[in-house]
PDB file of N, CA, C and O in Angstrom, chain B, residues numbered from 101:
ATOM      1  N   MET B 101      -9.559 -12.539  -7.827  1.00  0.00           N
ATOM      2  CA  MET B 101      -9.097 -12.292  -6.508  1.00  0.00           C
ATOM      3  C   MET B 101      -9.215 -10.959  -6.047  1.00  0.00           C
ATOM      4  O   MET B 101      -8.874 -10.057  -6.812  1.00  0.00           O
ATOM      5  N   SER B 102      -9.658 -10.680  -4.880  1.00  0.00           N
ATOM      6  CA  SER B 102     -10.011  -9.527  -4.345  1.00  0.00           C
ATOM      7  C   SER B 102      -8.639  -8.644  -3.437  1.00  0.00           C
ATOM      8  O   SER B 102      -7.780  -9.142  -2.709  1.00  0.00           O
ATOM      9  N   ILE B 103      -8.791  -7.594  -3.712  1.00  0.00           N
ATOM     10  CA  ILE B 103      -7.521  -6.822  -2.989  1.00  0.00           C
ATOM     11  C   ILE B 103      -8.254  -6.091  -2.067  1.00  0.00           C
ATOM     12  O   ILE B 103      -9.190  -5.447  -2.540  1.00  0.00           O
ATOM     13  N   VAL B 104      -8.007  -6.004  -0.475  1.00  0.00           N
ATOM     14  CA  VAL B 104      -8.231  -5.179   0.552  1.00  0.00           C
ATOM     15  C   VAL B 104      -6.788  -4.173   0.932  1.00  0.00           C
ATOM     16  O   VAL B 104      -5.599  -4.420   1.131  1.00  0.00           O
ATOM     17  N   ILE B 105      -7.533  -3.090   0.907  1.00  0.00           N
ATOM     18  CA  ILE B 105      -6.327  -1.792   1.370  1.00  0.00           C
ATOM     19  C   ILE B 105      -6.797  -1.386   2.638  1.00  0.00           C
ATOM     20  O   ILE B 105      -8.000  -1.128   2.603  1.00  0.00           O
ATOM     21  N   GLU B 106      -6.426  -1.282   3.421  1.00  0.00           N
ATOM     22  CA  GLU B 106      -6.687  -0.610   4.933  1.00  0.00           C
ATOM     23  C   GLU B 106      -5.274   0.105   5.316  1.00  0.00           C
ATOM     24  O   GLU B 106      -4.096  -0.246   5.366  1.00  0.00           O
ATOM     25  N   PRO B 107      -6.070   1.379   5.578  1.00  0.00           N
ATOM     26  CA  PRO B 107      -5.010   2.322   6.042  1.00  0.00           C
ATOM     27  C   PRO B 107      -4.625   2.041   7.703  1.00  0.00           C
ATOM     28  O   PRO B 107      -5.494   1.890   8.562  1.00  0.00           O
ATOM     29  N   LYS B 108      -3.137   2.002   7.977  1.00  0.00           N
ATOM     30  CA  LYS B 108      -2.878   1.755   9.202  1.00  0.00           C
ATOM     31  C   LYS B 108      -2.395   2.587  10.309  1.00  0.00           C
ATOM     32  O   LYS B 108      -2.539   2.526  11.530  1.00  0.00           O
ATOM     33  N   THR B 109      -1.550   3.678   9.220  1.00  0.00           N
ATOM     34  CA  THR B 109      -1.067   4.833  10.133  1.00  0.00           C
ATOM     35  C   THR B 109      -1.344   5.980   9.245  1.00  0.00           C
ATOM     36  O   THR B 109      -0.782   5.958   8.151  1.00  0.00           O
ATOM     37  N   ASP B 110      -2.275   7.193   9.584  1.00  0.00           N
ATOM     38  CA  ASP B 110      -2.318   8.455   8.967  1.00  0.00           C
ATOM     39  C   ASP B 110      -1.585   8.458   7.715  1.00  0.00           C
ATOM     40  O   ASP B 110      -0.551   9.114   7.590  1.00  0.00           O
ATOM     41  N   HIS B 111      -2.147   7.653   6.649  1.00  0.00           N
ATOM     42  CA  HIS B 111      -1.116   7.866   5.322  1.00  0.00           C
ATOM     43  C   HIS B 111       0.026   7.822   5.090  1.00  0.00           C
ATOM     44  O   HIS B 111       0.588   8.415   4.170  1.00  0.00           O
ATOM     45  N   GLU B 112       0.688   6.873   6.163  1.00  0.00           N
ATOM     46  CA  GLU B 112       1.993   6.551   6.279  1.00  0.00           C
ATOM     47  C   GLU B 112       2.346   5.098   6.239  1.00  0.00           C
ATOM     48  O   GLU B 112       3.497   4.676   6.121  1.00  0.00           O
ATOM     49  N   SER B 113       1.115   4.259   6.363  1.00  0.00           N
ATOM     50  CA  SER B 113       1.413   2.817   6.409  1.00  0.00           C
ATOM     51  C   SER B 113       0.109   2.173   6.178  1.00  0.00           C
ATOM     52  O   SER B 113      -0.839   2.622   6.822  1.00  0.00           O
ATOM     53  N   TYR B 114      -0.100   1.181   5.353  1.00  0.00           N
ATOM     54  CA  TYR B 114      -1.315   0.429   4.706  1.00  0.00           C
ATOM     55  C   TYR B 114      -0.803  -1.088   4.929  1.00  0.00           C
ATOM     56  O   TYR B 114       0.339  -1.505   5.117  1.00  0.00           O
ATOM     57  N   LEU B 115      -2.153  -1.835   4.837  1.00  0.00           N
ATOM     58  CA  LEU B 115      -2.160  -3.128   4.644  1.00  0.00           C
ATOM     59  C   LEU B 115      -2.669  -3.206   3.311  1.00  0.00           C
ATOM     60  O   LEU B 115      -3.557  -2.539   2.779  1.00  0.00           O
ATOM     61  N   VAL B 116      -1.876  -4.242   2.805  1.00  0.00           N
ATOM     62  CA  VAL B 116      -2.725  -4.738   1.439  1.00  0.00           C
ATOM     63  C   VAL B 116      -2.778  -6.228   1.655  1.00  0.00           C
ATOM     64  O   VAL B 116      -1.699  -6.783   1.858  1.00  0.00           O
ATOM     65  N   ASN B 117      -3.748  -6.875   1.642  1.00  0.00           N
ATOM     66  CA  ASN B 117      -4.183  -8.246   1.885  1.00  0.00           C
ATOM     67  C   ASN B 117      -3.257  -8.430   2.819  1.00  0.00           C
ATOM     68  O   ASN B 117      -2.362  -9.203   2.476  1.00  0.00           O
ATOM     69  N   GLY B 118      -3.161  -7.912   4.042  1.00  0.00           N
ATOM     70  CA  GLY B 118      -2.336  -8.339   4.983  1.00  0.00           C
ATOM     71  C   GLY B 118      -0.640  -7.893   5.027  1.00  0.00           C
ATOM     72  O   GLY B 118       0.139  -8.058   5.967  1.00  0.00           O
ATOM     73  N   LYS B 119      -0.440  -7.442   4.046  1.00  0.00           N
ATOM     74  CA  LYS B 119       1.088  -7.265   3.786  1.00  0.00           C
ATOM     75  C   LYS B 119       1.175  -5.983   4.015  1.00  0.00           C
ATOM     76  O   LYS B 119       0.455  -5.313   3.275  1.00  0.00           O
ATOM     77  N   GLU B 120       2.019  -5.195   5.043  1.00  0.00           N
ATOM     78  CA  GLU B 120       2.391  -4.192   5.228  1.00  0.00           C
ATOM     79  C   GLU B 120       3.140  -3.473   4.186  1.00  0.00           C
ATOM     80  O   GLU B 120       4.149  -4.022   3.741  1.00  0.00           O
ATOM     81  N   VAL B 121       2.781  -2.297   3.724  1.00  0.00           N
ATOM     82  CA  VAL B 121       3.199  -1.130   2.898  1.00  0.00           C
ATOM     83  C   VAL B 121       3.429  -0.086   3.581  1.00  0.00           C
ATOM     84  O   VAL B 121       2.434   0.317   4.183  1.00  0.00           O
ATOM     85  N   TYR B 122       4.731   0.749   3.781  1.00  0.00           N
ATOM     86  CA  TYR B 122       4.860   1.977   4.536  1.00  0.00           C
ATOM     87  C   TYR B 122       6.005   2.933   3.620  1.00  0.00           C
ATOM     88  O   TYR B 122       6.762   2.512   2.745  1.00  0.00           O
ATOM     89  N   LYS B 123       5.910   3.913   3.967  1.00  0.00           N
ATOM     90  CA  LYS B 123       7.014   5.047   3.566  1.00  0.00           C
ATOM     91  C   LYS B 123       8.403   5.111   4.019  1.00  0.00           C
ATOM     92  O   LYS B 123       8.747   5.644   5.074  1.00  0.00           O
ATOM     93  N   ASN B 124       9.367   4.417   2.991  1.00  0.00           N
ATOM     94  CA  ASN B 124      10.747   4.497   4.109  1.00  0.00           C
ATOM     95  C   ASN B 124      11.578   5.898   3.977  1.00  0.00           C
ATOM     96  O   ASN B 124      11.366   6.954   3.380  1.00  0.00           O
ATOM     97  N   SER B 125      12.405   5.511   4.641  1.00  0.00           N
ATOM     98  CA  SER B 125      13.153   6.953   4.621  1.00  0.00           C
ATOM     99  C   SER B 125      13.642   7.962   3.272  1.00  0.00           C
ATOM    100  O   SER B 125      14.162   9.078   3.310  1.00  0.00           O
ATOM    101  N   TYR B 126      13.337   7.282   2.317  1.00  0.00           N
ATOM    102  CA  TYR B 126      13.620   7.955   0.880  1.00  0.00           C
ATOM    103  C   TYR B 126      12.116   8.388   0.577  1.00  0.00           C
ATOM    104  O   TYR B 126      11.900   8.766  -0.574  1.00  0.00           O
ATOM    105  N   ASN B 127      11.432   8.382   1.155  1.00  0.00           N
ATOM    106  CA  ASN B 127       9.587   8.642   1.290  1.00  0.00           C
ATOM    107  C   ASN B 127       9.243   8.043  -0.093  1.00  0.00           C
ATOM    108  O   ASN B 127       8.565   8.668  -0.908  1.00  0.00           O
ATOM    109  N   HIS B 128       9.809   6.626  -0.359  1.00  0.00           N
ATOM    110  CA  HIS B 128       9.318   5.502  -1.436  1.00  0.00           C
ATOM    111  C   HIS B 128       8.282   4.519  -0.707  1.00  0.00           C
ATOM    112  O   HIS B 128       8.593   3.891   0.304  1.00  0.00           O
ATOM    113  N   TRP B 129       7.208   4.456  -1.223  1.00  0.00           N
ATOM    114  CA  TRP B 129       6.756   3.084  -0.511  1.00  0.00           C
ATOM    115  C   TRP B 129       7.512   1.740  -0.564  1.00  0.00           C
ATOM    116  O   TRP B 129       8.203   1.453  -1.541  1.00  0.00           O
ATOM    117  N   PHE B 130       7.388   1.005   0.386  1.00  0.00           N
ATOM    118  CA  PHE B 130       8.183  -0.144   0.294  1.00  0.00           C
ATOM    119  C   PHE B 130       7.569  -1.102   1.111  1.00  0.00           C
ATOM    120  O   PHE B 130       7.072  -0.766   2.185  1.00  0.00           O
ATOM    121  N   SER B 131       7.547  -2.574   0.607  1.00  0.00           N
ATOM    122  CA  SER B 131       6.842  -3.881   1.616  1.00  0.00           C
ATOM    123  C   SER B 131       8.062  -4.822   1.535  1.00  0.00           C
ATOM    124  O   SER B 131       8.773  -5.219   0.612  1.00  0.00           O
ATOM    125  N   PRO B 132       8.021  -5.031   2.934  1.00  0.00           N
ATOM    126  CA  PRO B 132       8.951  -6.170   3.398  1.00  0.00           C
ATOM    127  C   PRO B 132       8.787  -7.322   2.142  1.00  0.00           C
ATOM    128  O   PRO B 132       9.640  -7.723   1.349  1.00  0.00           O
ATOM    129  N   VAL B 133       7.576  -7.633   2.260  1.00  0.00           N
ATOM    130  CA  VAL B 133       6.994  -8.790   1.753  1.00  0.00           C
ATOM    131  C   VAL B 133       6.807  -8.244   0.301  1.00  0.00           C
ATOM    132  O   VAL B 133       6.579  -7.053   0.089  1.00  0.00           O
ATOM    133  N   GLU B 134       6.916  -9.174  -0.678  1.00  0.00           N
ATOM    134  CA  GLU B 134       6.586  -8.838  -2.208  1.00  0.00           C
ATOM    135  C   GLU B 134       5.478  -8.712  -2.465  1.00  0.00           C
ATOM    136  O   GLU B 134       4.761  -9.607  -2.018  1.00  0.00           O
ATOM    137  N   LEU B 135       4.859  -7.727  -3.182  1.00  0.00           N
ATOM    138  CA  LEU B 135       3.166  -7.686  -3.466  1.00  0.00           C
ATOM    139  C   LEU B 135       2.943  -8.524  -4.773  1.00  0.00           C
ATOM    140  O   LEU B 135       3.810  -8.438  -5.642  1.00  0.00           O
ATOM    141  N   THR B 136       2.031  -9.194  -4.948  1.00  0.00           N
ATOM    142  CA  THR B 136       1.846  -9.514  -6.399  1.00  0.00           C
ATOM    143  C   THR B 136       1.484  -8.455  -7.416  1.00  0.00           C
ATOM    144  O   THR B 136       0.966  -7.435  -6.964  1.00  0.00           O
ATOM    145  N   THR B 137       1.671  -8.538  -8.686  1.00  0.00           N
ATOM    146  CA  THR B 137       1.343  -7.244  -9.870  1.00  0.00           C
ATOM    147  C   THR B 137      -0.030  -6.789  -9.289  1.00  0.00           C
ATOM    148  O   THR B 137      -0.071  -5.680  -8.757  1.00  0.00           O
ATOM    149  N   GLN B 138      -1.257  -7.617  -9.349  1.00  0.00           N
ATOM    150  CA  GLN B 138      -2.253  -7.093  -8.980  1.00  0.00           C
ATOM    151  C   GLN B 138      -2.699  -5.942  -7.946  1.00  0.00           C
ATOM    152  O   GLN B 138      -3.443  -4.965  -8.019  1.00  0.00           O
ATOM    153  N   GLU B 139      -1.610  -6.723  -6.601  1.00  0.00           N
ATOM    154  CA  GLU B 139      -1.706  -5.915  -5.520  1.00  0.00           C
ATOM    155  C   GLU B 139      -0.929  -4.530  -5.707  1.00  0.00           C
ATOM    156  O   GLU B 139      -1.438  -3.482  -5.311  1.00  0.00           O
ATOM    157  N   ARG B 140       0.064  -4.558  -6.198  1.00  0.00           N
ATOM    158  CA  ARG B 140       0.764  -3.259  -6.559  1.00  0.00           C
ATOM    159  C   ARG B 140      -0.072  -2.221  -7.070  1.00  0.00           C
ATOM    160  O   ARG B 140      -0.326  -1.137  -6.545  1.00  0.00           O
ATOM    161  N   LYS B 141      -0.643  -2.889  -8.631  1.00  0.00           N
ATOM    162  CA  LYS B 141      -1.437  -2.129  -9.056  1.00  0.00           C
ATOM    163  C   LYS B 141      -2.368  -1.458  -8.604  1.00  0.00           C
ATOM    164  O   LYS B 141      -2.548  -0.297  -8.971  1.00  0.00           O
ATOM    165  N   ALA B 142      -3.199  -2.113  -7.649  1.00  0.00           N
ATOM    166  CA  ALA B 142      -4.206  -1.448  -6.931  1.00  0.00           C
ATOM    167  C   ALA B 142      -3.740  -0.368  -6.171  1.00  0.00           C
ATOM    168  O   ALA B 142      -4.242   0.756  -6.158  1.00  0.00           O
ATOM    169  N   PHE B 143      -2.718  -0.763  -5.508  1.00  0.00           N
ATOM    170  CA  PHE B 143      -2.298   0.195  -4.260  1.00  0.00           C
ATOM    171  C   PHE B 143      -1.792   1.410  -5.076  1.00  0.00           C
ATOM    172  O   PHE B 143      -2.226   2.411  -4.505  1.00  0.00           O
ATOM    173  N   GLU B 144      -1.116   1.736  -6.083  1.00  0.00           N
ATOM    174  CA  GLU B 144      -0.921   2.612  -6.638  1.00  0.00           C
ATOM    175  C   GLU B 144      -2.402   3.484  -7.383  1.00  0.00           C
ATOM    176  O   GLU B 144      -2.556   4.700  -7.494  1.00  0.00           O
ATOM    177  N   LEU B 145      -3.066   2.702  -7.683  1.00  0.00           N
ATOM    178  CA  LEU B 145      -4.302   3.279  -8.113  1.00  0.00           C
ATOM    179  C   LEU B 145      -5.159   3.691  -6.931  1.00  0.00           C
ATOM    180  O   LEU B 145      -6.002   4.549  -7.191  1.00  0.00           O
ATOM    181  N   TYR B 146      -5.112   3.273  -5.757  1.00  0.00           N
ATOM    182  CA  TYR B 146      -5.586   3.824  -4.083  1.00  0.00           C
ATOM    183  C   TYR B 146      -4.986   4.904  -3.983  1.00  0.00           C
ATOM    184  O   TYR B 146      -5.562   5.971  -3.769  1.00  0.00           O
ATOM    185  N   LYS B 147      -3.719   4.768  -4.129  1.00  0.00           N
ATOM    186  CA  LYS B 147      -2.837   6.094  -3.659  1.00  0.00           C
ATOM    187  C   LYS B 147      -3.003   7.336  -4.479  1.00  0.00           C
ATOM    188  O   LYS B 147      -3.107   8.429  -3.923  1.00  0.00           O
ATOM    189  N   ARG B 148      -3.032   7.200  -5.865  1.00  0.00           N
ATOM    190  CA  ARG B 148      -3.405   8.534  -6.897  1.00  0.00           C
ATOM    191  C   ARG B 148      -4.902   8.690  -6.455  1.00  0.00           C
ATOM    192  O   ARG B 148      -5.117   9.872  -6.186  1.00  0.00           O
ATOM    193  N   THR B 149      -5.718   8.108  -6.332  1.00  0.00           N
ATOM    194  CA  THR B 149      -7.229   8.433  -5.885  1.00  0.00           C
ATOM    195  C   THR B 149      -7.468   8.684  -4.635  1.00  0.00           C
ATOM    196  O   THR B 149      -8.647   8.883  -4.342  1.00  0.00           O
ATOM    197  N   ASP B 150      -6.510   8.745  -3.629  1.00  0.00           N
ATOM    198  CA  ASP B 150      -6.497   8.737  -1.993  1.00  0.00           C
ATOM    199  C   ASP B 150      -6.932  10.409  -1.888  1.00  0.00           C
ATOM    200  O   ASP B 150      -6.231  11.339  -2.287  1.00  0.00           O
ATOM    201  N   ARG B 151      -7.963  10.495  -1.395  1.00  0.00           N
ATOM    202  CA  ARG B 151      -7.881  12.025  -0.984  1.00  0.00           C
ATOM    203  C   ARG B 151      -7.725  12.353   0.551  1.00  0.00           C
ATOM    204  O   ARG B 151      -8.638  12.155   1.352  1.00  0.00           O
ATOM    205  N   LYS B 152      -6.576  12.836   0.874  1.00  0.00           N
ATOM    206  CA  LYS B 152      -6.273  12.956   2.450  1.00  0.00           C
ATOM    207  C   LYS B 152      -7.550  13.976   3.034  1.00  0.00           C
ATOM    208  O   LYS B 152      -7.609  14.270   4.228  1.00  0.00           O
TER     209      LYS B 152
END
């Protein structure tokens, strides 16, 4: 399964396979729709290697 991660709002919001992920008021990444394990791991790797 391929995973597509698209920036939505200047390093504050992303789409992971069409599921929105954003920083909440506690500065933690949150998605109102549950990500699969593979999507979560891919997003964590993406954020570690993301060079703003």
